[in-house]
SERO-4910 file (N, C-alpha, C, O; in steps of 0.05 Angstrom, whole numbers):
BEGIN
 pado doro    nc1    nc2    nc3   cac1   cac2   cac3    cc1    cc2    cc3    oc1    oc2    oc3
  Met    A     83   -528   -201     91   -511   -170     64   -509   -163     51   -494   -178
  Lys    A     52   -521   -141     27   -512   -127     23   -485   -111     36   -478    -92
  Ile    A      4   -472   -121      9   -446   -112     -7   -444    -82     -4   -426    -66
  Asp    A    -26   -470    -81    -38   -453    -58    -18   -467    -29    -24   -464     -5
  Arg    A      8   -483    -40     33   -486    -21     48   -461    -15     66   -461      2
  Leu    A     41   -443    -24     63   -424    -22     57   -410      5     36   -413     17
  Asp    A     81   -391     16     67   -379     41     62   -350     23     52   -334     40
  Ile    A     65   -336     -5     56   -317     -4     30   -319    -12     13   -304     -2
  Tyr    A     21   -340    -31     -6   -338    -40    -33   -341    -11    -54   -330     -8
  Arg    A    -18   -361      8    -42   -366     37    -38   -327     45    -58   -315     52
  Glu    A    -17   -315     44    -17   -293     59    -40   -272     42    -54   -255     53
  Val    A    -37   -280     10    -57   -263     -4    -80   -264     -6    -93   -245    -16
  Ala    A    -94   -291      2   -125   -306      2   -127   -304     35   -150   -308     42
  Gln    A   -111   -299     53   -118   -292     82   -132   -262     85   -147   -257    104
  Gln    A   -127   -246     68   -135   -212     72   -152   -219     79   -150   -225    103
  Pro    A   -180   -225     68   -208   -213     74   -209   -231    107   -227   -217    118
  Arg    A   -205   -242    118   -211   -257    146   -189   -238    169   -193   -232    193
  Leu    A   -165   -232    152   -151   -221    167   -161   -190    176   -160   -180    199
  Trp    A   -169   -178    155   -179   -149    163   -200   -154    177   -206   -135    190
  Met    A   -216   -173    180   -236   -171    201   -227   -172    237   -239   -164    257
  Lys    A   -206   -182    233   -193   -185    263   -175   -160    259   -169   -151    281
  Val    A   -165   -148    241   -156   -122    246   -170    -98    256   -161    -81    271
  Tyr    A   -201   -102    241   -219    -87    260   -223    -89    285   -224    -70    301
  Ala    A   -224   -111    291   -226   -123    317   -206   -100    339   -215    -84    356
  Val    A   -178   -107    332   -160    -93    341   -165    -70    356   -166    -65    380
  Val    A   -168    -54    329   -179    -27    332   -202    -18    344   -205      5    352
  Leu    A   -216    -35    344   -241    -25    361   -234    -28    386   -237    -11    403
  Ala    A   -225    -50    390   -218    -64    429   -202    -39    437   -210    -28    458
  Ala    A   -180    -26    424   -160     -8    431   -171     17    416   -154     31    405
  Lys    A   -205     26    417   -213     49    412   -203     76    428   -195     99    422
  Glu    A   -209     60    457   -212     82    476   -183     93    481   -180    117    483
  Arg    A   -157     75    484   -144     88    486   -130    101    465   -120    123    468
  Ile    A   -131     89    446   -122    104    423   -137    136    416   -125    153    403
  Ser    A   -156    139    423   -167    164    423   -156    184    447   -147    206    442
  Gly    A   -157    173    472   -136    182    491   -108    192    480    -97    214    483
  Phe    A   -101    171    465    -66    187    461    -68    204    443    -50    222    444
  Leu    A    -89    206    419    -85    224    407    -98    253    413    -92    275    404
  Asp    A   -114    246    426   -125    276    439   -108    294    458   -113    316    468
  Ala    A    -85    276    462    -68    285    486    -47    293    462    -31    310    469
  His    A    -47    286    442    -25    290    432    -30    309    395    -11    315    381
  Leu    A    -51    311    390    -61    327    369    -79    349    379   -100    350    392
  Lys    A    -60    370    366    -71    401    371    -81    411    344    -79    396    324
  Ala    A    -91    433    342   -106    442    327    -82    444    303    -84    434    280
  Asp    A    -62    456    312    -39    457    287    -21    437    283     -1    439    268
  Ser    A    -25    416    297    -12    391    293     -5    386    263    -15    397    244
  Glu    A     13    369    263     18    361    227     26    328    238     38    324    259
  Val    A     18    305    219     18    279    231     33    274    198     29    283    175
  Val    A     51    258    208     71    247    189     78    218    184     96    206    196
  Phe    A     64    207    165     70    180    163     92    171    149    101    180    127
  Thr    A    103    149    166    132    144    151    134    115    156    121    102    172
  Gly    A    157    102    137    161     77    132    177     70    108    179     87     90
  Ala    A    186     48    106    215     40     81    195     19     60    177      3     65
  Gly    A    209     27     37    186      8     15    161     10     19    149     31     23
  Ser    A    151    -11     19    127    -16     21    108     -2     48     85      5     49
  Ser    A    125     -1     62    113     11     86    117     43     85    110     58    103
  Phe    A    127     50     64    122     81     61    104     90     38     96    112     35
  Phe    A    100     65     21     75     64     11     49     62     20     28     71     10
  Val    A     55     45     46     17     55     63     16     82     66     -6     91     61
  Gly    A     34     98     75     34    124     79     26    145     58     13    164     65
  Glu    A     33    142     30     23    147      7     -5    141      6    -20    160      3
  Met    A    -14    121      7    -46    113      4    -56    131     24    -72    148     16
  Val    A    -52    131     44    -75    145     69    -73    172     73    -94    184     71
  Ala    A    -53    185     77    -44    214     78    -66    228     73    -80    236     91
  Gly    A    -72    231     44    -93    245     30   -121    244     48   -132    264     57
  Tyr    A   -129    220     51   -158    208     70   -150    216     93   -167    230    103
  Phe    A   -131    212    106   -125    223    135   -137    253    142   -151    262    159
  Gln    A   -123    267    116   -126    295    122   -153    307    120   -165    326    131
  Glu    A   -159    291    100   -185    303     84   -204    293    112   -215    313    123
  Lys    A   -209    271    124   -228    268    145   -225    266    174   -241    255    189
  Thr    A   -196    282    180   -193    293    208   -187    324    202   -189    340    221
  Gly    A   -181    332    180   -174    360    181   -146    370    182   -138    390    170
  Tyr    A   -128    351    204   -102    355    206    -79    353    177    -80    336    159
  Ser    A    -62    374    179    -43    374    156    -32    346    161    -33    334    183
  Thr    A    -22    336    138    -18    302    137      4    297    114     -1    303     91
  Lys    A     20    290    120     49    277     90     56    257     93     55    249    116
  Ala    A     65    241     75     82    221     81    104    224     71    107    236     50
  Val    A    125    215     84    156    216     82    173    181     86    169    165    104
  Ser    A    184    181     73    199    153     75    220    159     99    231    181    104
  Thr    A    224    135    113    243    135    137    273    138    126    292    143    140
  Thr    A    273    134    100    305    139     88    305    166     80    327    174     74
  Glu    A    289    182     79    288    216     81    295    229     97    313    245     96
  Leu    A    273    217    129    278    223    155    306    221    157    316    244    157
  Val    A    323    202    159    346    196    162    363    212    155    380    220    171
  Thr    A    363    219    132    386    234    114    385    269    117    404    284    121
  Tyr    A    352    274    113    347    301    117    324    308    130    304    316    119
  Pro    A    329    305    159    307    307    183    292    332    183    269    336    191
  Ala    A    307    346    174    300    380    179    281    392    161    266    411    165
  His    A    285    377    139    270    379    105    245    371    120    227    379    105
  Tyr    A    234    359    142    205    345    136    198    352    167    176    360    172
  Ile    A    214    349    185    206    354    219    204    389    220    218    408    215
  Ser    A    187    387    227    186    420    239    194    416    274    188    400    290
  Lys    A    211    442    274    224    438    305    205    444    321    204    431    342
  Asn    A    186    465    319    174    477    341    148    469    337    134    482    352
  Lys    A    135    454    325    109    448    314     99    423    330    115    405    334
  Pro    A     75    423    337     64    397    350     61    373    329     46    376    310
  Ala    A     73    355    331     70    331    311     66    303    321     74    299    344
  Val    A     58    287    311     53    262    307     70    248    287     70    257    264
  Leu    A     86    225    295     96    209    273     81    184    264     70    174    284
  Val    A     79    178    253     57    147    253     82    134    242     95    149    227
  Ser    A     91    113    245    117     89    236    105     69    228     96     56    247
  Phe    A    101     60    201     95     36    199    112     11    194    133     20    184
  Ala    A    113    -12    195    131    -29    191    119    -62    198    102    -66    215
  Arg    A    130    -83    182    125   -107    178    139   -117    202    128   -123    223
  Ser    A    164   -119    196    185   -130    222    192   -114    249    199   -123    271
  Gly    A    188    -81    240    200    -64    260    231    -63    260    243    -47    275
  Asn    A    244    -82    242    276    -91    250    302    -80    225    326    -83    224
  Ser    A    280    -66    204    300    -57    187    314    -23    204    303     -9    221
  Pro    A    340    -21    189    360    -10    204    349     25    211    355     40    230
  Glu    A    328     29    184    320     60    190    296     68    201    289     91    209
  Ser    A    284     46    202    250     43    226    260     58    254    250     80    260
  Val    A    281     47    270    277     55    299    297     87    294    292    108    307
  Ala    A    318     84    274    331    115    271    315    132    262    316    152    276
  Ala    A    300    134    245    285    151    238    262    163    256    254    186    256
  Ala    A    255    142    272    238    155    304    253    167    319    249    189    331
  Lys    A    271    151    319    297    173    337    307    206    332    306    227    345
  Ile    A    316    198    309    320    228    301    305    241    300    312    263    308
  Ala    A    274    242    289    255    252    288    243    267    316    229    288    316
  Gln    A    250    254    336    247    261    365    265    272    374    261    283    396
  Glu    A    297    273    359    313    293    366    310    314    361    318    332    375
  Thr    A    296    317    332    287    340    314    272    361    329    276    385    330
  Asn    A    248    342    345    228    352    354    222    337    375    207    317    374
  Pro    A    238    349    403    232    333    424    206    331    439    202    319    461
  Asp    A    181    348    419    147    346    435    144    322    411    120    317    411
  Met    A    151    312    399    146    298    369    130    264    392    141    253    411
  Ala    A    107    259    380     91    239    395     93    214    372     93    220    348
  His    A     95    191    379     98    168    362     70    143    363     62    133    383
  Leu    A     64    140    348     40    121    338     51    101    324     54    108    301
  Ile    A     59     75    328     71     57    314     49     33    311     32     26    328
  Val    A     54     24    289     32      7    274     59     -6    257     75      3    241
  Thr    A     55    -30    269     72    -52    262     61    -89    264     44    -94    281
  Cys    A     69   -106    250     61   -136    256     76   -150    273     68   -171    282
  Asn    A     97   -141    280    121   -155    291    120   -149    335    124   -126    343
  Lys    A    117   -162    346    115   -153    367    143   -157    390    148   -149    413
  Glu    A    157   -171    372    181   -172    378    205   -152    361    230   -152    363
  Gly    A    189   -138    345    215   -124    339    222    -94    345    205    -78    353
  Glu    A    247    -89    341    259    -69    352    248    -43    357    254    -28    376
  Leu    A    225    -36    330    215    -12    337    184    -22    357    175      0    366
  Ala    A    172    -37    363    153    -44    383    163    -44    404    149    -40    424
  Lys    A    189    -49    405    199    -48    437    219    -26    436    239    -30    451
  Cys    A    217    -10    426    238     22    436    235     37    451    232     60    444
  Glu    A    234     30    478    224     49    498    242     79    495    232    100    501
  Arg    A    264     77    487    275    109    481    258    130    475    259    154    483
  Leu    A    236    117    455    214    133    445    201    147    466    187    131    480
  Glu    A    200    176    474    168    183    490    153    188    476    158    190    452
  Asn    A    123    193    488     95    189    480     89    168    455     80    171    432
  Arg    A     95    150    468     89    136    444     68    120    450     60    119    474
  Phe    A     51     99    425     25     83    430     43     59    411     63     63    396
  Val    A     33     39    415     35     16    390     15     -1    387      4    -14    405
  Ile    A      9     -1    361    -17    -12    350     -1    -38    342     14    -37    323
  Leu    A     -4    -62    358     -1    -87    345    -15   -105    332    -33   -117    343
  Leu    A     -9   -107    305    -29   -130    289    -36   -145    288    -42   -130    269
  Pro    A    -48   -171    287    -54   -200    292    -20   -220    281     -7   -210    263
  Asp    A    -15   -234    289      5   -246    276      7   -246    251     26   -235    238
  Glu    A    -14   -260    240    -15   -266    211     -8   -242    191     -6   -245    166
  Ala    A     -6   -221    201     -4   -198    187     31   -195    177     42   -183    159
  Asn    A     39   -212    198     77   -208    196     80   -233    169     80   -258    173
  Asp    A     83   -223    148     86   -243    120    104   -255    127    121   -240    137
  Lys    A    110   -279    127    131   -293    126    146   -296     95    168   -307     95
  Ala    A    137   -287     73    150   -290     48    166   -264     41    162   -244     55
  Leu    A    176   -262     28    199   -236     17    177   -215     20    171   -201     40
  Ala    A    170   -217     -4    144   -188     -9    125   -186     10    115   -207     19
  Met    A    119   -163     16     94   -152     34     74   -156     21     75   -150     -3
  Thr    A     49   -169     33     22   -171     16     -1   -168     49     -9   -147     59
  Ser    A     -4   -185     55    -28   -169     77    -15   -156    108    -25   -152    130
  Ser    A      8   -153     98     25   -130    122     11   -105    109     -3    -89    121
  Val    A     16   -105     91     10    -75     78    -15    -64     75    -20    -40     75
  Thr    A    -37    -89     70    -67    -84     70    -77    -78     97    -94    -60    101
  Ser    A    -64    -95    119    -72    -89    147    -73    -63    160    -92    -53    172
  Met    A    -35    -49    153    -31    -22    155    -50      3    142    -59     23    153
  Val    A    -54     -5    115    -75     13    105   -100     15    119   -112     36    121
  Leu    A   -109    -10    129   -140     -8    135   -137      2    168   -157     13    177
  Val    A   -115     -2    187   -109     17    207   -118     44    203   -136     55    216
  Val    A   -105     56    186   -107     84    184   -137     84    169   -150     99    183
  Leu    A   -147     80    157   -177     82    147   -193     88    172   -208    106    178
  Leu    A   -187     69    184   -200     67    217   -197     84    242   -214     86    259
  Leu    A   -172     96    242   -166    113    255   -172    141    240   -170    162    253
  Ala    A   -176    142    222   -193    170    212   -218    171    216   -229    192    213
  Asn    A   -235    146    223   -260    147    225   -262    140    254   -283    128    260
  Leu    A   -245    146    275   -247    137    306   -270    142    318   -281    128    335
  His    A   -279    165    307   -307    179    322   -329    166    313   -349    172    327
  Asn    A   -334    148    290   -349    124    284   -345    107    279   -361     96    263
  Leu    A   -321     93    287   -311     66    286   -334     40    284   -334     23    266
  Glu    A   -346     42    297   -371     17    298   -378     16    272   -374     -4    259
  Ser    A   -389     39    262   -409     35    229   -386     32    211   -395     32    188
  Gln    A   -358     28    211   -336     13    194   -338     -5    191   -332    -14    169
  Gly    A   -346    -24    211   -352    -55    208   -363    -58    185   -355    -75    169
  Lys    A   -379    -45    182   -392    -56    153   -380    -53    123   -383    -68    104
  Gln    A   -363    -24    125   -348    -26    106   -323    -50    102   -311    -56     81
  Val    A   -318    -60    122   -291    -78    130   -306   -103    117   -293   -121    107
  Glu    A   -340   -105    117   -338   -127    113   -343   -134     85   -335   -153     71
  Val    A   -359   -111     79   -367   -112     47   -339   -106     28   -339   -110      4
  Leu    A   -319   -100     39   -285   -104     34   -281   -128     28   -275   -135      5
  Ala    A   -283   -140     43   -277   -170     50   -290   -189     33   -279   -208     23
  Ser    A   -315   -181     31   -335   -205     14   -322   -198    -24   -317   -215    -42
  Leu    A   -320   -171    -25   -305   -167    -53   -274   -180    -56   -267   -189    -78
  Val    A   -263   -179    -42   -240   -190    -40   -242   -219    -47   -233   -230    -66
  Asp    A   -258   -230    -26   -265   -260    -38   -275   -269    -63   -270   -291    -73
  Gln    A   -287   -254    -71   -300   -257   -101   -275   -249   -118   -274   -257   -142
  Val    A   -258   -238   -110   -241   -228   -132   -221   -252   -127   -216   -258   -150
  Leu    A   -208   -267   -112   -198   -283   -110   -213   -311   -126   -197   -324   -140
  Lys    A   -240   -319   -125   -249   -333   -139   -253   -328   -172   -248   -343   -191
  Lys    A   -262   -305   -172   -273   -288   -203   -246   -287   -217   -247   -301   -238
  Tyr    A   -224   -276   -214   -203   -271   -230   -171   -282   -227   -153   -272   -239
  Gly    A   -169   -301   -213   -150   -320   -211   -127   -328   -238   -103   -327   -242
  Asn    A   -156   -338   -253   -150   -359   -282   -140   -329   -302   -120   -329   -315
  Gln    A   -152   -313   -301   -150   -290   -319   -126   -276   -314   -113   -266   -333
  Leu    A   -120   -274   -286    -91   -267   -285    -65   -277   -288    -43   -265   -289
  Ala    A    -73   -307   -289    -45   -324   -294    -41   -324   -318    -18   -326   -326
  Glu    A    -68   -323   -338    -57   -315   -371    -48   -296   -379    -32   -296   -397
  Ile    A    -59   -266   -362    -45   -249   -369    -14   -251   -366      2   -241   -382
  Ala    A     -7   -268   -341     22   -267   -333     40   -280   -351     65   -277   -352
  Ser    A     22   -296   -368     37   -318   -384     45   -308   -415     53   -321   -434
  Lys    A     38   -270   -413     37   -263   -442     62   -251   -439     72   -248   -416
  Asp    A     74   -244   -461    105   -230   -470    102   -206   -471     96   -195   -492
  Phe    A    106   -194   -450    111   -162   -440    142   -166   -422    150   -184   -407
  Glu    A    156   -139   -432    180   -143   -415    178   -115   -402    201   -107   -395
  Arg    A    158    -98   -396    162    -81   -378    123    -78   -371    105    -90   -383
  Ala    A    122    -59   -347     95    -58   -340     93    -34   -327    112    -28   -313
  Val    A     70    -13   -327     68      6   -320     38      7   -297     20     -9   -296
  Phe    A     42     27   -285     19     17   -269      9     55   -255     21     75   -246
  Leu    A    -14     50   -260    -21     82   -256    -51     92   -244    -72     86   -255
  Gly    A    -48    109   -219    -72    114   -206    -75    147   -199    -57    164   -198
  Ser    A   -102    152   -194    -96    192   -185   -100    180   -154   -106    158   -144
  Gly    A    -91    210   -144   -103    211   -109    -87    191    -99    -63    188   -105
  Pro    A   -103    174    -83    -97    153    -68    -87    131    -80    -69    118    -70
  Phe    A   -100    125   -106    -87    104   -124    -58    112   -133    -43     94   -140
  Tyr    A    -51    132   -132    -25    141   -136     -4    118   -120     12    103   -131
  Gly    A    -10    121    -94      5    107    -75      1     74    -79     16     56    -73
  Leu    A    -17     73    -89    -25     43    -99     -8     32   -123      3     10   -125
  Ala    A     -8     54   -140      7     44   -160     36     37   -162     48     23   -177
  His    A     47     55   -136     76     61   -126     79     34   -120     95     20   -133
  Glu    A     62     23    -97     66     -5    -84     58    -26   -102     58    -48    -90
  Ala    A     53    -28   -123     36    -53   -145     68    -50   -163     80    -69   -172
  His    A     73    -29   -165    100    -28   -186    124    -48   -173    134    -67   -184
  Leu    A    129    -38   -150    149    -48   -134    147    -86   -127    165   -103   -125
  Lys    A    119    -86   -125    107   -117   -115    118   -133   -140    133   -153   -138
  Val    A    108   -120   -166    106   -142   -193    137   -140   -197    146   -160   -209
  Gln    A    156   -121   -191    187   -119   -202    195   -135   -181    198   -158   -188
  Glu    A    199   -132   -159    218   -149   -133    206   -174   -140    223   -192   -142
  Met    A    176   -184   -146    167   -218   -149    181   -225   -172    182   -249   -175
  Thr    A    196   -208   -196    209   -224   -213    233   -218   -210    247   -223   -230
  Asp    A    243   -210   -190    273   -206   -187    284   -177   -208    308   -172   -211
  Gly    A    268   -166   -216    289   -152   -230    282   -163   -261    291   -146   -276
  Gln    A    275   -176   -271    274   -180   -294    247   -165   -313    248   -157   -337
  Leu    A    225   -164   -295    206   -150   -310    211   -117   -295    208   -114   -271
  Ile    A    217    -97   -311    216    -68   -304    194    -58   -294    173    -62   -307
  Cys    A    194    -48   -279    160    -29   -280    165      3   -268    182     13   -254
  Lys    A    144     12   -280    140     44   -271    115     48   -258     97     31   -257
  Phe    A    113     69   -248     87     82   -235     80    109   -244     96    122   -258
  Asp    A     60    116   -238     55    146   -242     23    154   -239      6    136   -236
  Ser    A     18    182   -240    -11    186   -236    -17    185   -268      0    186   -285
  Phe    A    -50    183   -272    -58    187   -296    -50    213   -310    -50    211   -335
  Leu    A    -45    234   -299    -39    264   -311    -10    269   -317      0    283   -334
  Gly    A      5    248   -288     31    261   -291     46    239   -313     69    244   -320
  Phe    A     35    221   -322     50    206   -338     47    215   -363     64    207   -378
  Arg    A     21    236   -377     37    250   -400     51    267   -402     51    280   -423
  His    A     70    273   -379     89    295   -378    115    287   -381    133    298   -369
  Gly    A    121    259   -405    148    251   -415    147    225   -401    162    210   -414
  Pro    A    139    215   -386    143    188   -365    130    165   -397    144    146   -403
  Lys    A    106    171   -412     97    159   -421    116    149   -450    103    142   -471
  Ala    A    137    150   -450    152    154   -464    162    122   -469    174    113   -489
  Val    A    155    109   -447    167     85   -441    148     57   -453    155     33   -453
  Val    A    117     69   -463    103     50   -475    107     41   -494    106     59   -511
  Asn    A    112     21   -502    113      0   -529    101    -23   -524     92    -30   -502
  Asp    A    100    -40   -550     81    -58   -556    101    -85   -542    104   -106   -555
  Lys    A    114    -81   -516    121    -99   -497    113    -90   -469    122   -100   -448
  Thr    A     99    -73   -471     86    -59   -447     55    -71   -435     35    -70   -449
  Leu    A     54    -80   -412     32    -83   -398     24    -51   -378     36    -37   -362
  Met    A      1    -51   -391     -6    -19   -376    -33    -35   -360    -48    -52   -371
  Val    A    -34    -24   -328    -48    -32   -314    -58     -1   -302    -43     18   -295
  Tyr    A    -86     -1   -300   -103     26   -296   -118     19   -272   -135      1   -269
  Phe    A   -107     37   -252   -131     35   -227   -142     54   -232   -128     74   -237
  His    A   -169     55   -233   -186     70   -237   -200     88   -215   -207     76   -195
  Ser    A   -203    108   -214   -222    123   -188   -253    118   -189   -265    122   -210
  Pro    A   -266    110   -168   -292    112   -162   -302    136   -177   -319    130   -194
  Lys    A   -296    161   -176   -298    189   -174   -301    195   -206   -282    193   -221
  Val    A   -325    202   -216   -339    211   -235   -317    227   -246   -302    218   -263
  Gln    A   -317    249   -238   -294    276   -248   -266    262   -253   -252    267   -273
  Val    A   -257    246   -237   -228    235   -234   -233    221   -259   -214    227   -272
  Arg    A   -247    206   -273   -250    180   -290   -249    196   -317   -239    188   -338
  Arg    A   -261    219   -314   -257    232   -347   -224    241   -349   -216    237   -372
  Tyr    A   -210    249   -336   -186    243   -344   -164    226   -347   -143    229   -359
  Glu    A   -176    202   -332   -165    178   -332   -177    161   -359   -161    143   -366
  Asp    A   -196    163   -373   -206    153   -395   -197    168   -413   -188    155   -432
  Asp    A   -195    193   -415   -178    205   -439   -147    198   -436   -137    204   -457
  Leu    A   -134    192   -424   -107    183   -423   -107    152   -436    -92    146   -454
  Val    A   -126    135   -423   -127    106   -435   -133    113   -469   -116    103   -484
  Arg    A   -150    124   -479   -155    124   -510   -130    138   -519   -123    133   -542
  Ser    A   -117    152   -507    -93    170   -520    -70    148   -523    -57    144   -544
  Ile    A    -67    135   -501    -42    110   -506    -55     83   -529    -44     76   -549
  Asn    A    -72     75   -520    -88     66   -542    -88     70   -569    -87     51   -585
  Lys    A    -90     94   -575    -81    102   -613    -59    107   -615    -46    101   -635
  Glu    A    -50    119   -594    -14    128   -608      7    105   -605     27    105   -619
  Gln    A      2     87   -588     24     72   -569     22     38   -569     40     22   -568
  Asn    A     -1     35   -571     -9      4   -572     10    -11   -556     27    -27   -564
  Pro    A      6     -6   -536     17    -32   -514      8    -60   -519    -12    -66   -532
  Ala    A     27    -79   -504     23   -113   -508    -12   -113   -496    -33   -119   -508
  Phe    A     -9   -105   -474    -33   -112   -455    -48    -87   -439    -37    -71   -424
  Thr    A    -72    -87   -443    -79    -61   -424   -104    -81   -401   -117   -101   -403
  Leu    A    -99    -65   -383   -117    -83   -365   -129    -62   -346   -113    -46   -336
  Gly    A   -152    -60   -341   -168    -38   -327   -183    -51   -302   -201    -68   -303
  Ile    A   -173    -37   -280   -179    -48   -251   -197    -30   -246   -189     -7   -251
  Cys    A   -230    -32   -235   -245     -4   -227   -270    -24   -225   -275    -47   -232
  Asp    A   -288      3   -207   -311     -1   -197   -338    -11   -214   -357    -26   -209
  Thr    A   -327      8   -244   -344      0   -264   -323     12   -282   -305     28   -279
  Cys    A   -333     -3   -301   -314     -4   -334   -334      2   -350   -343    -18   -360
  Asp    A   -347     28   -360   -371     28   -383   -362     14   -413   -372     -2   -428
  Ser    A   -333     33   -412   -324     26   -438   -301     -1   -444   -279      0   -453
  Asp    A   -312    -19   -436   -295    -46   -443   -279    -51   -469   -261    -68   -470
  Glu    A   -287    -38   -488   -272    -36   -509   -237    -23   -506   -218    -29   -520
  Asn    A   -237     -6   -486   -210      9   -484   -188    -13   -474   -164     -8   -470
  Tyr    A   -198    -31   -470   -182    -50   -453   -180    -79   -459   -202    -89   -461
  Asp    A   -161    -95   -462   -153   -121   -465   -169   -141   -451   -181   -159   -462
  Gly    A   -169   -137   -423   -180   -140   -405   -189   -120   -374   -177   -100   -366
  Val    A   -207   -131   -364   -222   -106   -343   -233   -130   -328   -243   -152   -336
  Met    A   -227   -116   -296   -236   -125   -274   -256   -114   -257   -244   -100   -241
  Val    A   -282   -113   -252   -300   -101   -244   -299   -112   -212   -302   -134   -203
  Ile    A   -293    -87   -198   -296   -104   -161   -319    -73   -157   -314    -49   -161
  Ser    A   -338    -84   -151   -355    -66   -141   -381    -75   -126   -391    -96   -135
  Asn    A   -396    -63   -103   -413    -79    -94   -440    -54    -93   -440    -32    -80
  Arg    A   -460    -62   -107   -484    -45   -108   -500    -54    -91   -522    -60   -101
  Asp    A   -498    -58    -64   -523    -68    -49   -514    -46    -28   -532    -32    -17
  Thr    A   -484    -41    -20   -475    -27     -4   -453    -10    -10   -432    -21    -16
  Asp    A   -456     20     -8   -436     38    -17   -407     35     -3   -406     42     20
  Leu    A   -382     25    -17   -361     24     -6   -341     52     -8   -338     63    -30
  Glu    A   -328     62     15   -318     83     13   -294     82     -7   -277     64     -8
  Glu    A   -294    104    -22   -267    101    -42   -246     97    -26   -228     90    -41
  Ala    A   -241     97     -6   -205     92      9   -204     64      2   -185     54     -9
  Tyr    A   -229     48     10   -225     23     19   -222      6     -5   -217    -18     -6
  Tyr    A   -225     28    -33   -224     10    -63   -196      0    -60   -190    -24    -64
  Met    A   -179     18    -54   -152      9    -58   -137    -19    -49   -117    -29    -59
  Leu    A   -152    -30    -27   -142    -48    -15   -155    -68    -37   -140    -84    -48
  Ala    A   -179    -68    -44   -190    -90    -61   -176    -90    -85   -169   -114    -88
  Tyr    A   -167    -74   -109   -148    -64   -117   -124    -74   -120   -113    -79   -141
  Leu    A   -115    -78    -99    -88    -89    -95    -80   -112   -102    -60   -118   -114
  Val    A   -104   -131    -89   -105   -155    -91    -97   -171   -120    -78   -187   -121
  Pro    A   -115   -164   -143   -111   -177   -164    -80   -173   -175    -71   -191   -189
  Val    A    -60   -148   -167    -33   -143   -175    -12   -161   -157     11   -165   -164
  Gln    A    -24   -172   -132     -9   -183   -119     -8   -214   -127     12   -228   -126
  Leu    A    -37   -221   -137    -39   -245   -149    -24   -245   -180    -15   -267   -188
  Leu    A    -22   -227   -193     -9   -222   -217     21   -231   -215     33   -246   -231
  Ser    A     33   -218   -192     62   -218   -184     67   -247   -175     91   -254   -174
  Ile    A     54   -260   -171     54   -289   -153     56   -301   -186     77   -312   -193
  Phe    A     37   -299   -202     33   -315   -229     67   -302   -241     89   -314   -243
  Lys    A     63   -285   -244     95   -274   -262    123   -287   -251    143   -296   -262
  Ser    A    117   -285   -229    140   -295   -214    148   -328   -224    169   -336   -234
  Ile    A    129   -339   -220    120   -377   -229    128   -372   -255    139   -392   -264
  Glu    A    126   -349   -276    124   -354   -307    161   -345   -313    173   -347   -335
  Tyr    A    171   -337   -288    202   -333   -290    213   -355   -284    236   -355   -291
  Gly    A    204   -378   -272    222   -402   -261    226   -393   -238    240   -407   -224
  Leu    A    216   -366   -224    230   -368   -194    208   -376   -168    184   -382   -169
  Asn    A    222   -375   -150    207   -383   -125    191   -360   -111    203   -348    -93
  Pro    A    164   -352   -117    151   -330   -104    149   -320    -69    139   -300    -58
  Asp    A    160   -340    -58    166   -340    -33    191   -326    -27    192   -309    -10
  Ala    A    212   -334    -42    239   -328    -44    246   -314    -75    262   -329    -87
  Pro    A    240   -294    -87    248   -289   -115    272   -281   -125    278   -280   -149
  Ser    A    290   -272   -100    310   -255   -108    339   -281   -107    354   -287    -88
  Lys    A    338   -289   -131    361   -310   -139    393   -301   -128    410   -316   -120
  Ser    A    396   -277   -131    424   -257   -124    425   -253    -94    447   -251    -83
  Gly    A    399   -251    -78    405   -247    -54    411   -217    -51    428   -207    -36
  Ala    A    393   -201    -69    399   -177    -69    380   -154    -54    384   -130    -49
  Ile    A    356   -173    -51    334   -161    -34    333   -183    -15    339   -206    -20
  His    A    324   -171     12    319   -186     34    295   -182     42    283   -163     34
  Arg    A    282   -201     62    260   -195     78    262   -175     92    242   -161     90
  Val    A    283   -163    112    291   -150    129    314   -126    112    335   -137    108
  Val    A    313   -112    108    332    -93     95    358    -98    110    357    -92    134
  Gln    A    387   -109     98    407   -112    110    431    -86    100    428    -74     79
  Gly    A    451    -82    115    480    -71    106    478    -38    110    497    -23    103
  Val    A    456    -29    121    449      1    126    460      1    161    453    -11    180
  Lys    A    482     23    157    495     31    175    483     62    182    481     79    164
  Ile    A    476     65    210    464     85    216    489    108    230    507    100    245
  Tyr    A    487    130    223    512    150    231    503    173    250    483    185    241
  Asn    A    512    183    271    510    192    295    510    220    268    508    244    275
***
C-alpha cells in the first residue's frame, strides 16, 4: 500500500502548512472575536469546552491552558454528557460561554447539546469552532449570541479518523488564549510547524518499525494538558486498528492507582513527557518503576528532552533550541508521531487506514443517536 496515496496520510502531513492558515484565519478575525468575547465574558463567567469523541478531547487538551492564561473558570464536558445531564454541567444563572468543537457539525449531539445548554441557561453565549461551513452546527440560527470560527477547508478531514481537524481546533484555542498578543503567537506557530516537518522526515521509518512489533495492547500516558493528548492518542490507535489493538490512557500518577495492572509483555507503552522539570520527576519515576516491575513489550518516550535514553526502547526528541516553544504547543507536535503510528499499525493489520472499520461499527459522522425532548 502506497502510504502517500492515503487521504489520512496527506491530512497528517499537511498539518504544518495548515496551522499557518489557521493562524491567519484567527488573526484576520481578531477584532470580531475580541468584540464577541468582551461582550459575553464577565468576571464570573464560566467557559465550557464541548464536543464528542476527538472533539471532546480537544477541550481536555486546552481547558487548563485557557484558564491559566485568561483567569476564567474553565472546564471540558462532552456533548454526550450535556445531552443527558445538562444541569450537572451548566449553571442556570451564571454567565457562560459554550465553546463547541466539531469537524462536521452534523453528529446528532452537536447541535442538540448547544440547544439544550441554551435552554438550561438562556444567557449562554456560543462560540463554535468547526471545519465544515455546511454543517448543521455552523448554520444553526436557533442559537442566540453565537460566533462561528470556520477553519480552512483542508481541516475537514476526509478520512474516518480525525487528525488535522483535531490539531487545528486545539490551535484555535491556544491562539484565543493569547488574543491580546496574537501577533507574537505567529512565531510560536512557525516553530511548531518546523518541528513537525522534522518529525515527518525523521521518525517515519522508526514508527513503521514499532508498528511491526508484536504487541496486543497499548497504553498512552500524559500529565496535565498531555492527559487530554493521551486520551486522543488512545482513541486514534484503537479506531485505526478497528479495535483489534486495545488501548488505554491515563495520567502518570493516576496510572499507579490500579490501571497499571494492564501492562504485560505484550504491551506498548507510550509516554508523552511534560517539558516541565518538576512534572518530569514524577513521570520518570513511573517509567523506571514499570521497567523494573512489569517488562512491557516496547517503551516509547516522546519528549522535548530525554536525558535517560536507557529507560526506553525508543525515543523521539521534539525540541527547538533556538526559540522557546510554549508547553501547550508541544501537544500538537507530540500527537503527530501517534497519528503516523496509527496509520502504520492499521496497515499492519491489513486494514484500509482511510476506512479501517470493516464491520461499519464506526462512521465518519456518528449515526443512530435519537435526540429526545
